[in-house]
N, C-alpha and C positions, 0 to 999 in steps of 0.2 A: 606808763610810758609805752608808746607804740614804735616798734623797730622793724624796718624793712631791710632784709639782707639780700642785696642784689649781687649775685655772683656772675663771674665772667664765664666764657666758654673754655676756660683753661682745663688742665688735667682733672680727671675725676677725683684723684687723691687730694688735691688741694681744696677742691670744692667740698669734698666729704669732711675733711678735718677742720677746715676754717670757716665753713658756712653751715653745712647740714647738721654736723654733730653739735656745734655750739647751740644752734636753735633747738635741737632736740633736748640737750641737757638743760637749758633754761626752762623749757616747757615742763620737763619732768621734775624740775626743782620746785615748781609751784610759785616761782617768783611772780610778782605783780607786773608782768611785762607781756604785752602782746607781741608775738613774733611772727613775721611773714617772710618766707623765702621765695625769691623770684629770680629767674635768669634775665639779667638786664633790667632796664627801667625805661618806660615810655617817655619820649621827649617830643617837644614841638620845635621845629627847625624853621627859621626864617631865612629865605634865600634872597639876598640882595640882588638888585638889577646889575647887569653887566657881566654875568657869569661868574661872580665871586663865590667863594665857598659859603655854604649855609652856616648859620649860627644857631646854637641851642638857645632858645629864649624862654622856655618853660619846661618843667618836668612834672610828670604825674607821679607824685610820691603817695598818693592816696591820703590817709589820715596819719601817716607816719610822723613822729617827732624826730626820729633819727634814721638816716639812711646809711647803711654800710655798703661801700663799694669795694669789691675785691679786685686788687691790682689794676686800677684804671690806668691806661697807658696810651690814650689817644687824645687828640686835641678836642674832640667832641666830649670826652669824659671830663676834661678840665673845664669846659664850658658848662657841663652838667653840674659840676660842683659849685660853680659860681651862681648858677640859676637856683639851685637848692637853697644856698645861703640867703639869696635875695628873697626867697619865699619863706625864710625863717626856719628852715629845716636844718638840724645839725647833721654834719657829714663826718663819717668815719672812713678812713682809707685803711683797708686791711692788707697787710703785706706778709708774705711767707717765702719770698726769694729775693736775693739781691740781683736784680736784673742787669745792672751795669757790670756785674762781675762774671756774667756768663762767659766761659772761655772760648777763644777762637777754636773752631773745630767742632763746637756744639751745634746741633741741628738748627737752633734758634738764634744763633749769634747774630746773623745778618739782620734779622728783623728787630731784635731787642737792642742791640748795641749800635750797629752802623746806621740803621734807619731811624733811630731816635726814640724808640718806645721806652727804654729805660730812663731817658732824660724826661720824658713826659710823665712818667710815674713819679719822679722826684718833684716835678712841678705840682702835680695833683696833691702830693703829700704836704708840700709847703702851705697849700691853701685849705687843707682839711682842718676841721675842729679838733680831730684827734686821730692818732695813728694807733692801730693795734698791730703788733708784731709777734712772731713766734720765738724770736731770740733777741738778746741784748744788742748783738751786733747789727741786726736789722733796725732796731730802734734808734741806735746811734746814727745810722745812715739816713733814715727817713724822717726822723723827728729831732733834728738838732735844735728846733725851736722850743723843745720841752713839752710839747703836747702829745704825749704818747705813753703807752703802757705795753708791757710784755704779758701776753697770755700764751703759755706754752702749749704745744700739742699734747693731746691726751687720747686715750682709747676708751670706747664704751665698754661697760661691764659685760655686755652680752657676748663680746668678742674675747675678753680676757678669761671668761669663765667656761669657754669651750674646752673639751678634753685636751689637756696639754700634750705637746710632742714628747716630753720626757717619760710619759707613761708607756710608750712603745718599747719594744725590745727588738730592734731591726737586726737582721743578719747582715745587711749591707747598709752602712750609715750614709745618709745623703747630706752632703755639704751643699747649701743652697745660697743663691744670690738673686735678688729681685731687681728688675729694671731692664733698660735697653742700653746696649753698648753705645748706640748712636747718641743717646742722652747723657752718657757718662764716658766720654771718649778717652779719659785719662785715669779713671779711678781704679779699675781692676789692676792695672799695671803697678799700682803702689805696693802690691804684695810681692813683686818681683817673682822669684822662683818658689816663694813660700807655699803656695797652694799645690804646686806640682810636687814639691818635696813631700808634703803630707800625703798626697794621694799615692805617690810612689811607695812611701814607707808603709802604707796600709793597703797595698794592692789586693784586690779581691774582697776587701771588707768596706770599701768606700766608693763613692761616685760623686760627680759634681753636676749639679742641675741649675739651670737658669729659668726662673719664672719671669717671663717677659720675652726679650729678643737677644739671643746670644751673639748674633752676627759672627764676627771673626774672633770670638773670645779664645778659641783654641790657639790661634797664632799669637794673639796678644800676650797670653800667659805662658806660652811655650809648653802647652799640655801634650801629653802623649795620646790621650784619648779625646774624642769629640765630646763636649758636654751634652747632657740630655737637656731638652727644652720642653717647657710647658707654656702654652700661649698666655699672653697677659690677660688678666681677668678684669674688665672694666667695672664690674660690680664690686664695691668695696667690701661687702659682707662675704661674698664668695672668695675674694682675695684673702681676707683675714682668716677665714676658715682654712684655706689651702695652705697657708704658711705652716700651720701646725700639723697638717696632714702630710705634707711633702718633705719638710726639712727636719733634720735632726740637729744640724749645725748650721747656723746662719752667719754669713760674712758681710761686713759693711766697710769695705775699703774706700778711702776718699783721698784724693790729692789735696794737699794743703795749699789752697789758693783763696782769693777773696770770696768767691762764690761759695765754696765749701765751708769756709770758716764761719760764714753767716748762716749756714744751713742748720735746720732744726735737728733734734735728736730722734726723729721719727723712726728710722729703720731699726736701730737697736731696741727702741720701745716696742715696735710691733713684734719683733723676734721674741723679746722677753715676755710680752703678754701672752704669747702662744706657747710658752714653755720650750722655746728653741734655744739651745746653747749658742751664745753669740760671741764672735770675735770681731773687733771693730777698730777703726782708726782712732788716733789720738787727737781728734779735733776738740776745740774748746766746749762745744755743746755736748759731744759724746762724753767727755770727761765730766762735765757738769751733771749729766744724768747719772753717771756712775754705774751703768749696767753693762754687762758684757766685759770680755777680757781685752785689754788694749794691746795693739800691735803696731809696730812701726817698720822695723827692718824685716827682710824676708825670713830670717831665722825665727823671729817672733811669731809671724803668721804660720810658719811650719810647725812650731812648737805647740801653739794653742789649738790649731785645727787638729793636729794629731792627738792631743789630749782629748778633744771632743769626740774623736772617732774611736780611740783605743780604750778609754777609761769610762765605761758606761756609768759607773757609780758617781764619779766626779761630774760627768755630764748632767746626770739627773739632779745632783745636789746643787750645783751652780744655777742650772736653769730654773729649778723650783724656787730658789731664793730670789732670783730676779723677778720671777712672776709674782711672788708675794709683795715685792716692793712696788710693782705696778698696781696691784690690787689695793695697796695701802695708800698710794699717793698720786697716781698718775692716770686716774680715770676721768672721763669727761664730767662726772658728777662733782669732782674736786675742783674743776675750773669754771663751773657754771656761774658762781658768784663773781668771779673775776671778769667774765664777759659782761654781766649786768652792770658792775661798777664802772667798767670802761664806757659803756653806752651812756650811763648817767653822767659821767664826766664830760663827754662830748656835748651833751644837752646843756650842762652848766656852762661850758666854754662858749657855746653859741649865744646863750642868754647874756653872758658877761660882755661879749663882743658887741652885741646889739645895744647894750646899755651905754658902753663907753665910746661907741663909734670908732673903735680902733681899726687896724688893717684887716681884721677878719669880720668886719661888721656886715658883710654880705651885700654891699651896694652893687647893683647890676652894672656891668662894665659895657 
């Protein structure tokens, strides 16, 4: 089986965990699969007379049996799926975010929701031979037709085996959060006064740091002191290493809404892989992963963040136990077979549709 993974120009994190690392894991597993990763896919566009929009009429998939398209969300990508099917190529749509649930106030809300990209992703998903999703909620959204599988996010062993954060004995404990406030306009506030309570209680022994863009986090959280900031690291390996070098306690607050309920367990997984003591929201996926200490009310956030700062032995014990769970069951080597099985299922679906002449038969439109 020959598989082409065609990623979008979306965030480095999404490409890393859903395209680059799956390809690496499958190659390292020794599976009988040829995997190629490419940004985008070449197409032939026919432009009708009269100034009408061009139409994708052919796609250069090379010798691929299966093409994986990451978050296709344009009319051209919908046409590309149809052209690939007409050429006998199986199509997988890979999804890692609920685009229709992006909240108002998010930097991408206008393009994704108001201008229709989320709707087009759903149309692409309806026509794909298979959907791969990082969570059951995303699978329910994008694969109501039943042609889909969940392959959860995982980390590579090279990251999980770096020197863990809990081996340090810091004089000042760093409470850290990763991300941009612009991309998470409501999440930090879910802690209420909890973070400030913990920092006040442990004054002189703790600090708050944002790896990314803090923007107005001080005002949003009612903090006494301005948070420290380390600029976002686009290189995933540098980012993974930095988590364990910068953070002692990692926080993962999320507002409970459609977008976040469908979100994967990635942030607590990353913290745990690097030996960082984690306090996180009680979303379904975070609960399903079971790593980190759950918090909901401000008093919960204050309590568990304070424990992570004040009780070094407990911080080490819980962080070490979480890291062992990652090593035992949440590495990319554990999900490699699931990716291969998904791609083979897509190939089977394409062959079945071609035999039966059903709605997915791939007749050019």
